N, C-alpha and C positions, 0 to 999 in steps of 0.2 A: 723622530730618529733615536729606534732601537740598535745599537749594534749586534748583537746575537741572531738577529732578524737578515744581515747583509750577506753578499754571500762572500768564499774567501777562498783560498786555497788549501788545501793539505799539509799540515805540517809541515812535511816533511820537503815540500815543496815550493817552501817559504822562504828560504837561506838569499845572501844575497854573494854574489858572487864579487872576486874580490877589488876588479874592476868600478866597482859600483860605489864601494867602502872606504873610496877619496875624492871626493867630490870637488868642486869646484868652488872655493875659498869666497864668501864677501869683501865686496868692494868697502873698506873701511870710513872712507869718504860721501859717498853717498845713500849706501844702504840706512834704509830706519835703526834706529834706536827700537826700538818694537821689535822690530827681528831681531835682529841682535839679541833682546829676551828674553826671544821666544829660544833662540838658541841654546841659547844656558839654561830657559826652566829646561825641555826636552833634555838635554844631555841629564841634569839629573836628575829627571823620573824616571828612566833612563837605567841608570846606575843603581837608585832604590830597587826597580825592580829587579835587578840580579843578583844585586846583595840579597835582598829578601832572600831572594831563591836559592840560595849557595847556604844559608840559616835556615831553610827550610829543609835543603835536601842532609842536614846533617843534625836534622833531628827528627830524620822517617827514614823508614827501615822496611817498608816496603818498593821491591822494585821497581815496578809497572812506574808509580809518580818520581822515584827520585830519576827514574830513566828519557819520562817526558821535560820532568825539571833540568836538565840536562842539557835535552836538544834547546826547549825554548827559551833559555837561558843564554845556547850559544847566539843566536837567533836578536835576543837583546843586547847581547854586547859586538854584533855586527851595529847595530841601528847607532848605539852611543858614541861608537868608535865613526861613524861618516858625521853624527851629526857634531861632534865636538871638532874636527877637521873642518869645520866652515867656517872657523874663525880662522879672518890672513895671519899670514905669520908676520906680517907688519903690526898688527896691534898689540904694542906692552902688555905690559901687566899690570900697568894702571888702566889706558888704557881699557881693558875689561872690567878690571875689577871694580870702574863705573860705571860698567853692566850693570855689573853683580849685582849693585847698591841701588843701580835703578830698578832692578827688576824687586830686588826686595822690597822697596818701596811702593811701586804699582801696585807691585802683585798682591801685596799686602794689604793694601784701601780700598783693591778694587772687591776682592772676594770679602773684604767684614764691609762692605757695603753693602751688600745684597745677601750677608749673611740674616739668620732669625735667631741661630742656636746664642740665648747671650752667653754661655761662657766663652765659647767660639769668637762673638766678638769681642771680649775682656784682654782676647789672649791677644787676637791679635792687632788689637789698637795699642796694645801694651810695649808688643814687640813693631810696631810700626815707628815707632817715635823715637827706638834705639834704632833701627836701621838707616833712618834717616839722618840721624849723628852720624854714623858714618861715612855715610854719602861726603859730607860736608868735610870734615877732616883726609879723608883722602884726593877730596877734590883740591884743600892747599895743598897736599902734600906734590900734587901733583900741578900745583901752577907752581913752587916753587925748584919741584927738581927736573921739568921739561918745559916750564914758561905755557904751560897747556890750559884754554881755558874748559873746564867742563860743562859749561852750559851747552857749548857747541855740543860735546856726545852726546850728552842728552836731549838734542832738538829741544831746548827751552819747554819741554813739557815738565818739568818735575823740579822742584827750586830746592835750589841748596842752599842750604844754614840750620845752624843749629835745633838740633834735635832734643833728647832727656843727653845731657852730657855724656858722652862715651865713659868718663870716670865714675858716673854712678852706676851706672848699671854690673858693679862686679856685687853681686847677690849674693850668698848662703850657696849653695846647689840646692838643696833642697826645697825651698823657698820657689824657687821654679815648674816644680811639679805639679798640675792639673787633676782636676777633679775630671774624668771620662767619661765620654758619651754612653748613650746606651745604643749598640748599633741594631735593634728588634723595635728601639721608639725614631732613633735619631731621623732628621728628613736625609734622602736621599741630597741632594745637596752639601749638608753639614758633613758626611760623610767623607765625599771629594772635597770639598777645603780642608779638614784635617792629612789627608793622604796628598793634595798637592802643597801644602805651605811646610810641611817637615820634608820630603825629598827636593822643594825647593830650599827649605835654609841646610839640606845637607849636605847639598851641592855647593852652596857658598864655605858653608865650616871646612871642609872637604879640599879647599881650593888655598884657602888662609894656609891649615896646618900644611900643606908642603909647596905654599907657592914662599913663604919667610923668609926661605934661607937663599930662596934664588935673587932678592931683592937686593942693589949696587950700594944699599949705603946702611948701618945702623940705625940713623932714626925708620927709616923705610920696613924694616928687618921686627923691629920693636912695634912697631903701629899694629902688621898683621898678624904678630903673636898676641899683641894685648886684644884687636876687636876677632879673632878665631875663637878667643876663650870666653868673647859673648855670643859668638854662634852656635858654640858647641849648648850653651845655656837658654836659646832658641831653638837648638833639637830634643832637647829635654820637654822645656813647654810644648811645645809641639805635638813631640808626640803622645804626650799623654794623655792628651785629645783623646787619640781612636781607642777605641773601646780591644783591651785584650785579652776578654774574653770569647773573641771569634777563635777557629778553629785555625791548622794551620793553610788546610785550603780554602777555607772561607777567608781567608786574607789574600788567599794566591787568588778568588777572585774579583776581590776589589780593588787588588792591587793593578787589575788587566782592566776591569770596568773604565778604571780614572785615565787610563794610559790610551785608550779607545776615548775617552770624551776630551783629554785634550789636541789628543794627533787632530780630533775633528774638528774645534774648537780653534786649534793653528790653521788649519786649511782656511775657517771659514776665514780669517781673518789675517793671514797674509798675503803682502801685495809682491812680493819674489815669488817672479813666476817659478823660477829654477828651484828653492826653498819651497814653495806652497806643493809642489812636484816630489820632493821627500815628504814632507812632511802625511799628504796622500798615500803616498806609497808605503810609508809606516803604518799607516792606518789601518788598512788592510791587512796588511800582515798583523798587528794588534785584535784585531776581528779573530786571527784564527788561534789564536792566546786564549783571547779569553772564552772560544769556543771548547778549546781545548783543556781548560780547567775549570769550565762548566761541567765537563762531562765528566771529570774527575770526581770532581764536592756528589752529583748524583750517585754514583756508584760506588761511594768510599762509603757519605756518610747520608744520602736518603736524601739531601738537600736542593732545591733547584736556585738558580741563576737569577728567577723571576722573583721569588721571598728572599734574597740577603740584597739585592741593587731596588729593589721598590718599585719591580715589575721591569726594570731596566729600559725606561723612555730618559733617553738623556735630557736632565735638567737645564735649567740658564746654561746658554756657555760662556766660557770663558774671554772675557774682551779687556785683552789691555790700552790704556790709554793715562790719560793728563787727571790726573786728581790731585788738586792744586788746595780747594777748598777745601774737602775730606779732611784734608791734612794739614791743612790751621784750622780745622775745628777740633779736631783731635790735640792739638799742641795745646790750643789755648787753655781746654778742659783736664785733661789730664797732663801732660807734661811731668809734676812733682809726685806719679803714685811712686809705690815700692812695689813687687811681690810678698805675701806674706802667709805663712804655711803652720805659723807656730797656732793658731789657735783652731776650731774645729771644724768650720768650715773654708777653706784656703781665697783666698783675694787679694782685690788690688788697695792698696791706701795711701794715703797721702803721708810721706814720709815724714813728716809733723806731726803725726798720730801715733808715728811708734813708739813705744817705751824707750825711754834711753837704756835698758837692758837689751835690747834687740839685738837679736845675736847678726842682724847686717849691719848693726856698728863695728861690729868687734871684726866679721871680714873685710869690711871698709878698713880700719886700723891694721889691718897688714897686709892686704893688697895695695890699697893704695894711700899709706898713713903720711906721702911727701908728696902732694898733690903736682909740685913744681916738677917732682922728675919722673911725671906718671907721661907714656908715648903720644896719647892724646889729646893729652895740653901739650904737649910737646913740639908736638907738629902746629899747634894754633899759636902758640907764644912766639915762636921763628919764625913763622910768616908774615904776625904783624910784624916783626924786627925788621925783615926783608923788604914787602912790601906795603907798611906804611897801615896798612889792615888788615884783616881777612878777604881770605875770598869768600864769594856768595852771590848768589845767582839768584835774588828775589823781584816777584812784582808790585810790594809794597812794603809796610814796615815788616820787621817782626811783630808774628801777636802774641808772644811774649814780654814781660816789659823789658825781665831780669837778660834777655837774650839779646838786646838789641846795640848793645856797644861791641863794635867791630874792631876796636884797640885794645876789647881783655877779654881774656875768655874765662866765662864764670861756672868754676870747680865747685860751685855750694849746693845750687838749685838744683833740687829732687837729690841730694847726696847728704845734706844735714840740717837741722834742726835749727 
């Protein structure tokens, strides 16, 4: 499938009337967890696209490009508003949060499973264990505050147990920056992986940045604030994978191609017919946007869509689903890693192999000097006090021995030597 060869409407006939911008929300009790996660993913993808176009417009003095960006951006805004309203009014902040973290876990895992670029794989696996731990922390907050079992929300497709403890995830910011790919040499799938995961993690970061003040108690507010900082670190890591040497027009074409790929994937995977119809309509809109950006790339830089997008045929489509065994394998082999950019070649290292003078330890001392007061630790500590043990959903014992104790939260693994 090559989207540039699809029939499409003209750009001026691509707007949504207001009556179509407020769709019927999904039923939170009956809707598949992966429909919910697709809604979050596509919402984040649309936000990333229109925000990119705002930045492009602020760095461009060509009237035709700026005016065209305004038209496409308004249509992307319509799509984003339509998707965001699929979330029902009755879905709580925490219930939505569980879906956010299930998306982060299963999206990261499925992208990594099919990736060939070693730099991308390492980055995905590294952040995977951190989002996996976030799911566990929020699930315990949900159990305490709402007496709800998060395993029902994730459909038991995703296990809920400790990953790399959140307290260990506070790293010196520049250590999160990774080497970027070369767009001329990179596989098309690898380009789409970097674009997709950046948008998804940015959406999570934005949600937590803006939702913390609305939570009903101090512990929840503090937990959202802490994890929002880790999501910012993930955005730093993932955006650094993308090739920054691409021109603004080249980046725009890649944004539109990625949206086409994601909507087409969602169309193939969606079981909710009403929402599938939305994915289909949006895909057709994105084909128009892609053709528009490709035309301007050719006009102003004499570069073709085919050159940039490796011919333009979609690589393997994105299919969300269960990744339990893959996650267990990554947990068992990489949980004690941290990021290190102090050497010539940035890499991930076992915490025990860092020198005592490494800036990770100084930053940790500053950010989490007293583990007993750390919000992510306090959530588990209070859950154990109230419930008798932490809340988990796991098919078998934890693959990491140090994380099997359900009555004590481990604040040393992956953090201390």
